[in-house]
Structures are given as structure tokens and as C-alpha cells.
C-alpha positions, -999 to 999 in steps of 0.1 A, spaced: 0 0 0 11 36 -7 1 65 14 -6 98 -3 0 129 20 -15 161 6 -5 193 25 -34 217 21 -35 254 31 -69 271 35 -83 303 50 -88 292 87 -119 313 90 -135 288 66 -124 256 84 -158 243 93 -169 247 57 -138 230 44 -141 201 68 -177 196 58 -167 196 22 -140 170 28 -165 149 48 -189 150 18 -160 141 -6 -151 111 14 -177 91 -5 -158 99 -37 -127 83 -23 -145 54 -8 -162 47 -42 -128 43 -59 -116 7 -60 -79 15 -54 -86 36 -22 -81 19 11 -84 47 37 -87 84 41 -83 108 69 -80 146 74 -57 161 100 -52 197 111 -21 213 125 -26 224 161 -2 254 159 -14 266 125 -51 262 119 -47 270 82 -27 239 76 -42 204 69 -29 171 58 -51 147 38 -38 112 43 -51 86 18 -41 49 15 -39 36 -21 -32 2 -36 -4 19 -57 8 53 -69 -10 46 -102 -43 39 -84 -41 76 -72 -23 94 -100 -39 76 -130 -71 58 -120 -85 82 -94 -73 114 -110 -88 104 -143 -122 96 -127 -154 115 -119 -145 108 -82 -115 131 -85 -136 157 -102 -161 157 -74 -133 159 -48 -119 190 -65 -154 206 -69 -160 202 -32 -126 209 -16 -108 229 -43 -125 263 -37 -110 263 -2 -73 259 -13 -53 291 -10 -25 275 -30 -21 242 -48 -17 213 -24 17 196 -22 13 159 -26 38 132 -17 35 94 -19 49 74 10 59 38 14 60 22 48 96 12 57 92 -1 93 68 -3 122 84 -4 157 54 -5 180 
């Protein structure tokens, strides 16, 4: 499994609206066959900063299959208006678990 980590910056005065939009968009991720998990985290010290963490079967499941689907279009329609800059996206591979 690959983990996508998207660093997202929004206007913190719109946090409740953004979080509601992401909650609605969760169905679009869940509907995608290559998606295994999704969660949204917020930085305590900087309420404008979020991290979307999504588990995918592979990088291609995210970058090709999901991004080329109506599910991605719906995600961007819901969450995109809140981005103050394009998200930075990295793909992570688990190396070790110690406890």
C-alpha cells in the first residue's frame, strides 16, 4: 500500500466549511476501487494547515485511475474552492513499524 500525503492550506476562517466539504467528498474516495483509507488532520499550531492522508493500492491507483475519474472531479469541486495554494502531494511507502 502507498500513502498519499497532501499538504493543504486554507483560510482558517472557513475551516468548518472545508471540513464539511471533505466529509462529503469522502464518498468519492470510498467509491474508488484503489482507495483503502482516508483521513484529514489539522495542524494544532497553524489552523490554516491540513494534511489529507489517503491509502492507495499503488501510486498509479491515485495518479492515474483516481485522478482520471469523476470521483476526483467531485473531490476538487467540493474541496478545491478552499485551497489558497495548490496542495503539495507526496507518496509514501512504509519502511518499518516499531510498536
